[in-house]
N, C-alpha and C positions, 0 to 999 in steps of 0.2 A: 504494500500500500504506500502510495506517495504521501509525504507529509508536507503541508504548506505552513510556512512561517509568516506570521503577520506582525508588524511592528507598531506598537502603540505608544503614545506619550501621555501617561496617566497624570491626573492632578494629585493623586495620593497613592501611597503604597500600603500604609497602615489602615486597617479597617477595624472598627469597633467589633468586639466579640458579641455576636448575637446568635439566637437559635441554638444549634448544637454546639456552638463555640462560646456560649454565654459564660462559661466558667473561666474564660480568658479575657484579658483586657483588650487585646488587639490580635489581629492576624496579619501576616505579611505574605504577599503573593507576588513575587517578581515576574511571574508568568501565569498564563491560564492555558488549559488544554492539555494535550497528551500526544506523544509521538508513537505510542505503543498500542493502545486500544485493547488491552486485555479484556477478555469476555467476563472475567470474574470481578472486575473493578467496580467498587461502590460509587465512584465519582460519576460514572456515565449516567446514573439515575438522578443526579443532582441538577438544579436549575440551569447552571451555566451551559452545559452541552445541549440541553433541551431547546434552547433558543437559537441554535445555530443550524444552518442548512447542511453544513459538512458533517460527515460521519465522525463520531468520537474516535480519536486515535489518528485522525488525518490532519489535525491542525494544532498549532501552538501560537498563542499571542505572547509576544515578548515585549515586556515593558521597558522601553528605552530610558537611559539615564537613571536607572533604579538606585544606584549607589548615591548619586547626588541628591536625588529626591528624598531618600531615607535620611541622609545627614541633615537635610533641611527640616524634616518632620521631627526628628529627635531633638 
């Protein structure tokens, strides 16, 4: 399967912990998606991949300038 890489410039990297992550103050995601698409993966059933046209495991969103943005947020 061919994997497509998309480059994003996010406004933030740190996200408040809510829902299943409510036990944590923040989560950090420098990318979204997956290049493997394992059939047993729990993430494929979560909201992010459900709103994409591309099949899970065929795309990765890479958040550009992540280190600079994280330094700024901290």
